[in-house]
GUKOLBA-627669 format. One line per field, with one value per residue: y, x, z of N, C-alpha, C in turn; residue number from 1. Coordinates in nm, 2 decimals, padded with zeros to 4 digits. Layout:
# GUKOLBA-627669
n_v: c(Y; ...) $
n_u: c(X; ...) $
n_w: c(Z; ...) $
ca_v: c(Y; ...) $
ca_u: c(X; ...) $
ca_w: c(Z; ...) $
c_v: c(Y; ...) $
c_u: c(X; ...) $
c_w: c(Z; ...) $
k: c(NUM; ...) $
***
This chain:
# GUKOLBA-627669
n_v: c(-00.12; 00.24; 00.43; 00.70; 00.79; 00.68; 00.80; 01.05; 01.01; 00.97; 01.23; 01.28; 01.44; 01.41; 01.26; 00.97; 00.77; 00.48; 00.50; 00.56; 00.79; 00.85; 00.61; 00.68; 00.90; 00.83; 00.63; 00.78; 00.97; 00.80; 00.69; 00.92; 00.99; 00.78; 00.60; 00.36; 00.14; -00.04; -00.07; -00.23; -00.48; -00.45; -00.41; -00.66; -00.70; -00.90; -00.91; -00.95; -01.11; -00.94; -00.75; -00.57; -00.52; -00.38; -00.17; -00.06; -00.01; 00.16; 00.37; 00.44; 00.47; 00.61; 00.52; 00.35; 00.08; -00.26; -00.42; -00.60; -00.51; -00.24; -00.26; -00.44; -00.31; -00.10; -00.24; -00.31; -00.06; 00.02; -00.17; -00.10; 00.13; 00.03; -00.08; -00.35; -00.57; -00.77; -00.98; -01.02; -01.23; -01.14; -01.18; -01.04; -00.88; -00.95; -00.78; -00.83; -01.11; -01.15; -01.25; -01.36; -01.35; -01.51; -01.63; -01.52; -01.31; -01.04; -00.84; -00.73; -00.56; -00.63; -00.44; -00.39; -00.19; -00.13; -00.36; -00.30; -00.36; -00.29; -00.24; -00.22; -00.06; 00.03; -00.03; -00.09; 00.06; 00.20; 00.27; 00.32; 00.61; 00.63; 00.39; 00.13; 00.07; -00.25; -00.27; -00.39; -00.36; -00.07; 00.18; 00.39; 00.72; 00.86; 01.12; 01.17; 00.91; 00.62; 00.34; 00.00; -00.27; -00.60; -00.91; -01.22; -01.58; -01.85; -01.72; -01.51; -01.16; -00.89; -00.61; -00.32; -00.03; 00.29; 00.58; 00.70; 00.57; 00.39; 00.23; -00.01; -00.11; -00.41; -00.47; -00.62; -00.94; -01.11; -01.30; -01.31; -01.45; -01.51; -01.44; -01.53; -01.35; -01.48; -01.66; -01.54; -01.59; -01.74; -01.60; -01.35; -01.39; -01.47; -01.23; -01.09; -01.23; -01.35; -01.36; -01.32; -01.16; -00.84; -00.64; -00.68; -00.57; -00.28; 00.00; 00.16; 00.41; 00.54; 00.74; 00.86; 01.16; 01.42; 01.50; 01.32; 01.11; 01.05; 00.92; 00.75; 00.63; 00.45; 00.54; 00.75; 01.03; 01.05; 01.25; 01.27; 01.45; 01.44; 01.38; 01.47; 01.43; 01.45; 01.38; 01.32; 01.26; 01.05; 01.10; 01.05; 00.90; 01.09; 01.28; 01.12; 01.07; 01.33; 01.39; 01.19; 01.27; 01.51; 01.46; 01.24; 01.26; 01.10; 00.96; 00.78; 00.76; 00.81; 00.57; 00.29; 00.04; 00.10; 00.19; 00.15) $
n_u: c(00.08; 00.03; 00.14; 00.14; -00.06; -00.28; -00.27; -00.33; -00.60; -00.73; -00.70; -00.48; -00.21; 00.00; 00.27; 00.45; 00.54; 00.61; 00.41; 00.19; 00.05; 00.06; -00.08; -00.34; -00.41; -00.42; -00.61; -00.84; -00.85; -00.91; -01.17; -01.33; -01.32; -01.35; -01.62; -01.84; -02.00; -02.24; -02.27; -02.18; -02.26; -02.55; -02.58; -02.50; -02.22; -01.94; -01.74; -01.41; -01.17; -00.91; -00.64; -00.53; -00.73; -00.91; -00.77; -00.78; -01.04; -01.12; -00.92; -00.82; -01.06; -01.21; -01.41; -01.61; -01.65; -01.72; -01.66; -01.44; -01.32; -01.25; -01.10; -00.93; -00.77; -00.69; -00.51; -00.31; -00.20; -00.10; 00.10; 00.27; 00.38; 00.51; 00.39; 00.33; 00.09; -00.21; -00.50; -00.82; -01.10; -01.44; -01.74; -02.04; -02.29; -02.62; -02.91; -03.20; -03.19; -03.07; -02.82; -02.50; -02.33; -02.16; -01.82; -01.65; -01.80; -01.73; -01.43; -01.15; -00.86; -00.56; -00.31; 00.03; 00.24; 00.53; 00.49; 00.25; -00.10; -00.35; -00.70; -00.80; -01.01; -01.16; -01.40; -01.65; -01.86; -02.03; -01.84; -01.57; -01.36; -01.09; -00.83; -00.85; -00.68; -00.58; -00.70; -00.87; -01.21; -01.19; -01.34; -01.32; -01.35; -01.45; -01.51; -01.78; -01.88; -01.86; -01.63; -01.59; -01.39; -01.41; -01.30; -01.38; -01.50; -01.31; -01.11; -01.23; -01.30; -01.50; -01.66; -01.82; -02.04; -02.13; -02.35; -02.36; -02.19; -02.30; -02.53; -02.46; -02.41; -02.38; -02.14; -01.95; -01.77; -01.44; -01.14; -00.79; -00.66; -00.47; -00.57; -00.61; -00.66; -00.81; -00.97; -01.21; -01.37; -01.60; -01.80; -01.77; -01.90; -02.14; -02.26; -02.28; -02.49; -02.69; -03.02; -03.05; -02.86; -02.75; -02.67; -02.78; -03.03; -03.10; -02.95; -02.68; -02.48; -02.24; -02.07; -01.85; -01.84; -01.67; -01.85; -02.04; -02.24; -02.31; -02.55; -02.67; -02.94; -03.16; -03.41; -03.38; -03.18; -02.98; -02.85; -02.64; -02.56; -02.37; -02.63; -02.83; -03.04; -03.12; -03.34; -03.40; -03.64; -03.60; -03.70; -03.67; -03.47; -03.30; -03.27; -03.15; -02.89; -02.80; -02.75; -02.58; -02.34; -02.31; -02.25; -02.09; -01.91; -01.94; -02.02; -02.28; -02.27; -01.99; -01.86; -01.83; -01.91; -02.14; -02.34; -02.66) $
n_w: c(00.00; -00.06; 00.18; 00.23; 00.06; 00.19; 00.44; 00.36; 00.28; 00.51; 00.62; 00.78; 00.93; 01.10; 01.33; 01.22; 01.39; 01.60; 01.86; 02.15; 02.12; 01.85; 01.75; 01.88; 01.74; 01.47; 01.48; 01.55; 01.34; 01.13; 01.19; 01.19; 00.93; 00.76; 00.64; 00.78; 00.58; 00.37; 00.09; -00.11; -00.04; -00.06; -00.33; -00.41; -00.48; -00.45; -00.15; -00.09; 00.11; 00.12; 00.16; -00.03; -00.20; -00.03; 00.03; -00.23; -00.26; -00.04; -00.01; -00.28; -00.42; -00.25; -00.07; 00.18; 00.42; 00.57; 00.90; 00.83; 00.62; 00.69; 00.94; 00.85; 00.65; 00.82; 01.00; 00.82; 00.75; 01.01; 01.04; 00.82; 00.93; 01.14; 01.39; 01.59; 01.56; 01.55; 01.43; 01.58; 01.68; 01.74; 01.93; 01.88; 02.07; 02.06; 02.11; 02.06; 02.09; 02.33; 02.35; 02.23; 01.92; 01.65; 01.69; 01.51; 01.41; 01.41; 01.33; 01.49; 01.64; 01.80; 01.93; 02.02; 02.23; 02.37; 02.55; 02.63; 02.59; 02.34; 02.24; 01.93; 01.70; 01.43; 01.28; 01.38; 01.38; 01.57; 01.78; 02.01; 01.98; 02.01; 02.06; 02.32; 02.61; 02.74; 03.02; 03.30; 03.43; 03.47; 03.39; 03.10; 02.99; 02.69; 02.48; 02.54; 02.62; 02.84; 02.85; 02.92; 03.00; 03.08; 03.24; 03.17; 03.23; 03.07; 02.94; 02.81; 02.72; 02.78; 02.62; 02.71; 02.70; 02.81; 02.90; 03.16; 03.33; 03.48; 03.41; 03.19; 02.83; 02.67; 02.41; 02.26; 02.29; 02.34; 02.27; 02.33; 02.13; 01.85; 01.52; 01.17; 00.86; 00.69; 00.83; 00.88; 00.67; 00.63; 00.80; 00.69; 00.43; 00.51; 00.62; 00.39; 00.23; 00.37; 00.47; 00.75; 00.83; 00.95; 00.75; 00.51; 00.46; 00.41; 00.25; 00.42; 00.56; 00.77; 00.98; 01.24; 01.44; 01.60; 01.80; 01.80; 01.59; 01.24; 01.04; 00.76; 00.59; 00.37; 00.44; 00.64; 00.77; 01.03; 01.29; 01.56; 01.84; 02.11; 02.35; 02.20; 01.92; 01.59; 01.34; 01.00; 00.75; 00.45; 00.14; -00.12; -00.38; -00.50; -00.29; -00.11; -00.25; -00.25; 00.01; 00.08; -00.06; 00.06; 00.33; 00.34; 00.13; -00.10; -00.42; -00.59; -00.87; -00.92; -00.88; -01.05; -00.98; -00.84; -00.99; -01.09) $
ca_v: c(00.00; 00.37; 00.48; 00.85; 00.80; 00.64; 00.91; 01.17; 00.98; 01.01; 01.36; 01.28; 01.50; 01.40; 01.19; 00.83; 00.69; 00.39; 00.55; 00.57; 00.91; 00.81; 00.52; 00.74; 01.01; 00.76; 00.57; 00.89; 01.01; 00.69; 00.67; 01.04; 01.01; 00.67; 00.55; 00.23; 00.13; -00.17; -00.04; -00.34; -00.59; -00.43; -00.42; -00.78; -00.69; -00.98; -00.85; -01.06; -01.08; -00.92; -00.62; -00.48; -00.48; -00.30; -00.04; 00.01; 00.05; 00.28; 00.48; 00.49; 00.51; 00.70; 00.44; 00.29; -00.08; -00.30; -00.43; -00.69; -00.42; -00.12; -00.32; -00.51; -00.18; -00.02; -00.32; -00.29; 00.07; 00.02; -00.26; -00.03; 00.23; -00.03; -00.13; -00.48; -00.60; -00.90; -00.98; -01.11; -01.25; -01.10; -01.20; -00.91; -00.89; -00.92; -00.74; -00.92; -01.25; -01.14; -01.35; -01.33; -01.42; -01.60; -01.59; -01.44; -01.21; -00.92; -00.86; -00.63; -00.57; -00.60; -00.38; -00.38; -00.09; -00.15; -00.45; -00.26; -00.40; -00.21; -00.30; -00.12; -00.10; 00.13; -00.08; -00.15; 00.13; 00.29; 00.24; 00.42; 00.70; 00.59; 00.26; 00.10; -00.01; -00.36; -00.27; -00.43; -00.28; 00.07; 00.26; 00.49; 00.81; 00.91; 01.18; 01.15; 00.78; 00.54; 00.20; -00.09; -00.39; -00.71; -01.05; -01.33; -01.71; -01.90; -01.62; -01.41; -01.01; -00.82; -00.47; -00.25; 00.11; 00.35; 00.72; 00.75; 00.50; 00.31; 00.14; -00.04; -00.19; -00.50; -00.44; -00.77; -01.03; -01.16; -01.36; -01.26; -01.55; -01.45; -01.48; -01.49; -01.26; -01.59; -01.73; -01.47; -01.59; -01.78; -01.50; -01.24; -01.43; -01.46; -01.08; -01.04; -01.29; -01.41; -01.27; -01.30; -01.07; -00.71; -00.55; -00.71; -00.51; -00.15; 00.08; 00.22; 00.47; 00.60; 00.78; 00.93; 01.30; 01.45; 01.51; 01.20; 01.03; 01.07; 00.79; 00.78; 00.50; 00.48; 00.61; 00.87; 01.08; 01.07; 01.33; 01.28; 01.54; 01.41; 01.31; 01.53; 01.36; 01.50; 01.28; 01.37; 01.14; 01.05; 01.09; 01.02; 00.86; 01.20; 01.34; 01.02; 01.09; 01.46; 01.38; 01.09; 01.35; 01.63; 01.43; 01.14; 01.29; 00.99; 00.96; 00.65; 00.77; 00.82; 00.43; 00.19; -00.07; 00.13; 00.24; 00.04) $
ca_u: c(00.00; 00.10; 00.11; 00.12; -00.20; -00.39; -00.28; -00.41; -00.73; -00.78; -00.67; -00.38; -00.07; 00.08; 00.39; 00.43; 00.63; 00.54; 00.38; 00.06; 00.00; 00.04; -00.19; -00.46; -00.43; -00.45; -00.75; -00.93; -00.85; -00.97; -01.31; -01.39; -01.32; -01.38; -01.75; -01.90; -02.11; -02.28; -02.32; -02.14; -02.36; -02.67; -02.56; -02.46; -02.09; -01.86; -01.63; -01.31; -01.08; -00.79; -00.60; -00.50; -00.86; -00.95; -00.68; -00.82; -01.19; -01.13; -00.82; -00.82; -01.21; -01.27; -01.53; -01.60; -01.68; -01.76; -01.55; -01.34; -01.25; -01.19; -00.99; -00.82; -00.69; -00.61; -00.40; -00.19; -00.14; -00.03; 00.21; 00.35; 00.44; 00.59; 00.33; 00.30; -00.06; -00.28; -00.65; -00.89; -01.24; -01.53; -01.88; -02.11; -02.40; -02.75; -03.02; -03.32; -03.17; -03.02; -02.70; -02.38; -02.32; -02.04; -01.68; -01.60; -01.89; -01.66; -01.30; -01.08; -00.71; -00.48; -00.19; 00.12; 00.33; 00.60; 00.44; 00.10; -00.19; -00.46; -00.80; -00.81; -01.13; -01.21; -01.49; -01.76; -01.98; -02.05; -01.74; -01.47; -01.28; -00.94; -00.79; -00.86; -00.57; -00.66; -00.71; -01.01; -01.29; -01.14; -01.40; -01.24; -01.43; -01.41; -01.60; -01.91; -01.92; -01.77; -01.61; -01.54; -01.34; -01.42; -01.26; -01.50; -01.44; -01.27; -01.03; -01.29; -01.30; -01.63; -01.65; -01.94; -02.05; -02.23; -02.36; -02.35; -02.10; -02.38; -02.60; -02.37; -02.46; -02.28; -02.10; -01.89; -01.68; -01.34; -01.02; -00.67; -00.61; -00.44; -00.66; -00.57; -00.79; -00.91; -01.04; -01.33; -01.43; -01.75; -01.90; -01.78; -01.99; -02.29; -02.30; -02.32; -02.59; -02.78; -03.13; -03.06; -02.75; -02.80; -02.62; -02.84; -03.17; -03.12; -02.82; -02.65; -02.37; -02.23; -01.93; -01.83; -01.79; -01.61; -01.97; -02.15; -02.24; -02.39; -02.60; -02.76; -03.01; -03.26; -03.53; -03.37; -03.07; -02.98; -02.73; -02.65; -02.45; -02.40; -02.75; -02.93; -03.05; -03.19; -03.37; -03.47; -03.68; -03.56; -03.82; -03.64; -03.34; -03.21; -03.23; -03.03; -02.78; -02.74; -02.70; -02.44; -02.23; -02.28; -02.20; -01.97; -01.82; -01.93; -02.13; -02.30; -02.22; -01.84; -01.81; -01.90; -01.98; -02.27; -02.43; -02.77) $
ca_w: c(00.00; -00.05; 00.33; 00.22; 00.00; 00.29; 00.54; 00.29; 00.26; 00.65; 00.65; 00.89; 00.89; 01.22; 01.32; 01.18; 01.46; 01.69; 01.99; 02.18; 02.07; 01.70; 01.75; 01.91; 01.63; 01.36; 01.50; 01.56; 01.21; 01.04; 01.22; 01.16; 00.80; 00.66; 00.68; 00.78; 00.47; 00.31; -00.04; -00.19; 00.00; -00.11; -00.47; -00.44; -00.52; -00.35; -00.08; -00.09; 00.22; 00.05; 00.19; -00.14; -00.25; 00.08; -00.01; -00.36; -00.24; 00.06; -00.04; -00.42; -00.46; -00.15; -00.02; 00.31; 00.41; 00.71; 00.98; 00.78; 00.53; 00.76; 01.02; 00.76; 00.61; 00.93; 01.04; 00.73; 00.76; 01.13; 00.99; 00.75; 01.02; 01.24; 01.48; 01.62; 01.58; 01.50; 01.43; 01.69; 01.64; 01.83; 01.92; 01.89; 02.15; 01.99; 02.21; 02.05; 02.13; 02.45; 02.35; 02.16; 01.79; 01.61; 01.74; 01.40; 01.36; 01.40; 01.34; 01.56; 01.63; 01.93; 01.91; 02.13; 02.23; 02.50; 02.63; 02.67; 02.48; 02.31; 02.17; 01.82; 01.62; 01.34; 01.20; 01.45; 01.34; 01.67; 01.90; 02.06; 01.89; 02.03; 02.12; 02.47; 02.67; 02.80; 03.17; 03.33; 03.54; 03.49; 03.29; 03.03; 02.92; 02.57; 02.39; 02.59; 02.66; 02.91; 02.80; 03.03; 02.97; 03.20; 03.22; 03.18; 03.22; 02.94; 02.88; 02.73; 02.76; 02.76; 02.61; 02.74; 02.67; 02.90; 02.90; 03.28; 03.40; 03.58; 03.32; 03.07; 02.72; 02.61; 02.28; 02.21; 02.37; 02.25; 02.34; 02.28; 02.03; 01.71; 01.38; 01.03; 00.79; 00.61; 00.95; 00.89; 00.54; 00.63; 00.85; 00.59; 00.33; 00.59; 00.64; 00.25; 00.17; 00.46; 00.51; 00.88; 00.85; 00.96; 00.65; 00.38; 00.46; 00.34; 00.25; 00.55; 00.56; 00.91; 01.04; 01.37; 01.45; 01.74; 01.90; 01.79; 01.47; 01.12; 00.98; 00.65; 00.53; 00.26; 00.50; 00.73; 00.81; 01.18; 01.33; 01.70; 01.91; 02.25; 02.38; 02.12; 01.80; 01.49; 01.24; 00.87; 00.67; 00.30; 00.07; -00.27; -00.41; -00.52; -00.17; -00.06; -00.30; -00.22; 00.15; 00.07; -00.11; 00.16; 00.46; 00.33; 00.01; -00.19; -00.52; -00.66; -01.01; -00.92; -00.86; -01.15; -00.90; -00.77; -01.08; -01.12) $
c_v: c(00.13; 00.44; 00.62; 00.88; 00.78; 00.74; 01.04; 01.14; 01.00; 01.13; 01.37; 01.34; 01.50; 01.30; 01.04; 00.74; 00.60; 00.46; 00.54; 00.68; 00.90; 00.73; 00.58; 00.84; 00.94; 00.70; 00.68; 00.94; 00.92; 00.70; 00.80; 01.07; 00.91; 00.61; 00.41; 00.22; -00.01; -00.17; -00.18; -00.46; -00.56; -00.45; -00.56; -00.80; -00.78; -00.90; -00.97; -01.02; -01.06; -00.76; -00.52; -00.44; -00.38; -00.17; 00.03; 00.06; 00.16; 00.39; 00.53; 00.53; 00.58; 00.64; 00.41; 00.14; -00.11; -00.35; -00.50; -00.60; -00.32; -00.16; -00.38; -00.42; -00.12; -00.10; -00.31; -00.16; 00.08; -00.06; -00.19; 00.07; 00.16; -00.09; -00.28; -00.50; -00.72; -00.89; -01.07; -01.13; -01.20; -01.16; -01.10; -00.96; -00.85; -00.90; -00.83; -01.06; -01.27; -01.25; -01.29; -01.41; -01.50; -01.54; -01.50; -01.34; -01.07; -00.92; -00.71; -00.65; -00.56; -00.54; -00.36; -00.27; -00.10; -00.23; -00.40; -00.30; -00.32; -00.28; -00.19; -00.17; 00.01; 00.08; -00.14; -00.07; 00.23; 00.26; 00.35; 00.49; 00.67; 00.46; 00.26; 00.03; -00.14; -00.36; -00.30; -00.36; -00.15; 00.14; 00.37; 00.58; 00.87; 00.98; 01.17; 01.01; 00.71; 00.40; 00.12; -00.22; -00.49; -00.84; -01.13; -01.47; -01.75; -01.81; -01.53; -01.26; -00.96; -00.67; -00.41; -00.10; 00.17; 00.51; 00.77; 00.68; 00.41; 00.20; 00.11; -00.13; -00.28; -00.48; -00.57; -00.82; -01.07; -01.22; -01.30; -01.36; -01.48; -01.53; -01.45; -01.43; -01.37; -01.66; -01.66; -01.50; -01.63; -01.66; -01.37; -01.27; -01.42; -01.32; -01.03; -01.10; -01.34; -01.31; -01.24; -01.19; -00.93; -00.61; -00.59; -00.65; -00.38; -00.09; 00.15; 00.29; 00.55; 00.63; 00.86; 01.06; 01.32; 01.46; 01.40; 01.11; 01.08; 00.96; 00.80; 00.63; 00.54; 00.55; 00.73; 00.90; 01.12; 01.14; 01.33; 01.37; 01.52; 01.32; 01.36; 01.45; 01.43; 01.40; 01.34; 01.27; 01.16; 01.02; 01.05; 00.97; 00.98; 01.28; 01.24; 01.05; 01.23; 01.45; 01.29; 01.18; 01.46; 01.58; 01.33; 01.16; 01.18; 01.01; 00.82; 00.64; 00.77; 00.67; 00.35; 00.09; -00.05; 00.19; 00.13; 00.01) $
c_u: c(00.09; 00.06; 00.06; -00.03; -00.29; -00.38; -00.35; -00.55; -00.81; -00.75; -00.57; -00.24; 00.03; 00.19; 00.35; 00.54; 00.55; 00.53; 00.24; -00.02; -00.03; -00.08; -00.33; -00.50; -00.48; -00.58; -00.85; -00.96; -00.93; -01.13; -01.38; -01.41; -01.36; -01.52; -01.77; -02.02; -02.12; -02.32; -02.28; -02.23; -02.50; -02.67; -02.50; -02.32; -02.00; -01.76; -01.53; -01.22; -00.94; -00.74; -00.57; -00.63; -00.92; -00.89; -00.74; -00.96; -01.19; -01.04; -00.83; -00.97; -01.27; -01.40; -01.51; -01.61; -01.73; -01.64; -01.43; -01.26; -01.17; -01.08; -00.88; -00.72; -00.61; -00.50; -00.28; -00.13; -00.05; 00.11; 00.32; 00.44; 00.54; 00.53; 00.32; 00.17; -00.10; -00.43; -00.70; -01.03; -01.32; -01.66; -01.96; -02.26; -02.53; -02.87; -03.14; -03.30; -03.12; -02.89; -02.60; -02.38; -02.19; -01.91; -01.61; -01.69; -01.83; -01.52; -01.24; -00.94; -00.67; -00.34; -00.10; 00.23; 00.40; 00.54; 00.29; 00.01; -00.31; -00.56; -00.81; -00.92; -01.19; -01.34; -01.62; -01.88; -02.03; -01.97; -01.67; -01.39; -01.13; -00.93; -00.80; -00.76; -00.65; -00.63; -00.85; -01.08; -01.26; -01.21; -01.31; -01.36; -01.37; -01.53; -01.75; -01.97; -01.82; -01.75; -01.55; -01.50; -01.35; -01.38; -01.37; -01.43; -01.39; -01.17; -01.09; -01.28; -01.43; -01.61; -01.79; -01.92; -02.16; -02.24; -02.34; -02.26; -02.17; -02.46; -02.53; -02.45; -02.36; -02.26; -02.06; -01.80; -01.56; -01.23; -00.91; -00.60; -00.59; -00.51; -00.60; -00.70; -00.88; -01.00; -01.19; -01.41; -01.58; -01.84; -01.90; -01.89; -02.14; -02.33; -02.33; -02.44; -02.70; -02.90; -03.14; -02.96; -02.81; -02.76; -02.70; -02.99; -03.18; -02.98; -02.81; -02.50; -02.35; -02.09; -01.94; -01.79; -01.74; -01.73; -02.05; -02.13; -02.34; -02.43; -02.70; -02.81; -03.10; -03.39; -03.51; -03.21; -03.06; -02.84; -02.74; -02.53; -02.47; -02.52; -02.86; -02.93; -03.16; -03.23; -03.45; -03.51; -03.63; -03.67; -03.80; -03.50; -03.25; -03.17; -03.13; -02.90; -02.71; -02.68; -02.58; -02.32; -02.21; -02.21; -02.09; -01.88; -01.81; -02.05; -02.15; -02.23; -02.07; -01.78; -01.89; -01.97; -02.12; -02.36; -02.53; -02.77) $
c_w: c(00.00; 00.08; 00.31; 00.16; 00.11; 00.40; 00.48; 00.29; 00.40; 00.70; 00.78; 00.84; 01.01; 01.20; 01.28; 01.25; 01.55; 01.83; 02.02; 02.14; 01.92; 01.68; 01.78; 01.80; 01.52; 01.37; 01.48; 01.41; 01.10; 01.06; 01.19; 01.00; 00.70; 00.73; 00.69; 00.68; 00.42; 00.16; -00.13; -00.16; -00.05; -00.25; -00.51; -00.51; -00.42; -00.29; -00.05; 00.02; 00.17; 00.09; 00.09; -00.20; -00.14; 00.05; -00.14; -00.35; -00.15; 00.03; -00.17; -00.47; -00.34; -00.09; 00.13; 00.31; 00.54; 00.76; 00.91; 00.68; 00.62; 00.86; 00.95; 00.70; 00.71; 00.98; 00.95; 00.73; 00.89; 01.10; 00.92; 00.82; 01.10; 01.36; 01.49; 01.65; 01.51; 01.51; 01.55; 01.64; 01.77; 01.82; 01.97; 01.97; 02.06; 02.08; 02.19; 02.09; 02.27; 02.46; 02.24; 02.03; 01.77; 01.67; 01.63; 01.32; 01.35; 01.41; 01.40; 01.57; 01.77; 01.88; 02.03; 02.12; 02.37; 02.59; 02.68; 02.56; 02.46; 02.23; 02.07; 01.73; 01.55; 01.25; 01.26; 01.42; 01.43; 01.80; 01.93; 01.95; 01.90; 02.10; 02.26; 02.52; 02.75; 02.94; 03.20; 03.45; 03.56; 03.38; 03.24; 02.96; 02.80; 02.50; 02.42; 02.64; 02.75; 02.85; 02.91; 02.95; 03.10; 03.16; 03.24; 03.20; 03.07; 02.86; 02.79; 02.79; 02.70; 02.75; 02.62; 02.72; 02.75; 02.89; 03.04; 03.37; 03.51; 03.51; 03.19; 02.96; 02.68; 02.47; 02.21; 02.31; 02.28; 02.34; 02.27; 02.18; 01.90; 01.61; 01.27; 00.96; 00.73; 00.71; 00.94; 00.75; 00.54; 00.69; 00.76; 00.48; 00.38; 00.59; 00.50; 00.19; 00.25; 00.48; 00.66; 00.93; 00.86; 00.85; 00.53; 00.37; 00.38; 00.34; 00.38; 00.52; 00.69; 00.93; 01.19; 01.35; 01.58; 01.85; 01.90; 01.67; 01.36; 01.06; 00.88; 00.60; 00.43; 00.30; 00.59; 00.73; 00.95; 01.22; 01.49; 01.74; 02.06; 02.28; 02.29; 01.98; 01.71; 01.38; 01.13; 00.79; 00.51; 00.22; -00.09; -00.28; -00.44; -00.39; -00.10; -00.11; -00.27; -00.08; 00.17; 00.03; 00.00; 00.28; 00.45; 00.21; -00.09; -00.28; -00.58; -00.81; -01.04; -00.92; -00.96; -01.09; -00.86; -00.85; -01.11; -01.26) $
k: c(1; 2; 3; 4; 5; 6; 7; 8; 9; 10; 11; 12; 13; 14; 15; 16; 17; 18; 19; 20; 21; 22; 23; 24; 25; 26; 27; 28; 29; 30; 31; 32; 33; 34; 35; 36; 37; 38; 39; 40; 41; 42; 43; 44; 45; 46; 47; 48; 49; 50; 51; 52; 53; 54; 55; 56; 57; 58; 59; 60; 61; 62; 63; 64; 65; 66; 67; 68; 69; 70; 71; 72; 73; 74; 75; 76; 77; 78; 79; 80; 81; 82; 83; 84; 85; 86; 87; 88; 89; 90; 91; 92; 93; 94; 95; 96; 97; 98; 99; 100; 101; 102; 103; 104; 105; 106; 107; 108; 109; 110; 111; 112; 113; 114; 115; 116; 117; 118; 119; 120; 121; 122; 123; 124; 125; 126; 127; 128; 129; 130; 131; 132; 133; 134; 135; 136; 137; 138; 139; 140; 141; 142; 143; 144; 145; 146; 147; 148; 149; 150; 151; 152; 153; 154; 155; 156; 157; 158; 159; 160; 161; 162; 163; 164; 165; 166; 167; 168; 169; 170; 171; 172; 173; 174; 175; 176; 177; 178; 179; 180; 181; 182; 183; 184; 185; 186; 187; 188; 189; 190; 191; 192; 193; 194; 195; 196; 197; 198; 199; 200; 201; 202; 203; 204; 205; 206; 207; 208; 209; 210; 211; 212; 213; 214; 215; 216; 217; 218; 219; 220; 221; 222; 223; 224; 225; 226; 227; 228; 229; 230; 231; 232; 233; 234; 235; 236; 237; 238; 239; 240; 241; 242; 243; 244; 245; 246; 247; 248; 249; 250; 251; 252; 253; 254; 255; 256; 257; 258; 259; 260) $
***
């Protein structure tokens, strides 16, 4: 990959040395500038687990993607800089089922700096803006939310999120076992083709902001700032296209794969 091209894509102009500061700034720049989106899934365009393809899509064509693509690309960028990191598999909590999904339902990253371990994740859709050091039962406050890591039996670790540091919402659980990108092939396909998968229902494009999040679907545009939320109904495909360009800098007509 062309590291400088990637850094330009995420509007990052800081240092590129291995440090906690660099990791924090890179992570925040990525989630603020690269959206989580499922347009390939909706248009039945296969997503292949290949970091070169992730780079081509996100950097060269200025698109977004889902966890396998976004974290797959970010891990490669960290590797180019010199960070020591590897993939982990995560089980996402599913509220309607009150249970966790597949061990490979989500891909995240563990990064090591001077024997300190960090949970890195630029692909969950609504997670932390900066990496979380693996310290347990010590809530971390970031940009309006508290995040907590708790050790569970069987070497599992639970990630939770809270607005008030009292009532916590389960996000996902994981172990520190190293995984290869191809270990996620089955669940990557599931998320693209199964009617039970969350990403096969309707178009979704979402990115973090320093104050909250902007999310666009075929039915609404939702902008959150702290605990305030504004929702605008989408009444036409042209309105969707205009908002997609305004808030995400993306055009369907600019990408041949997305032209109906």
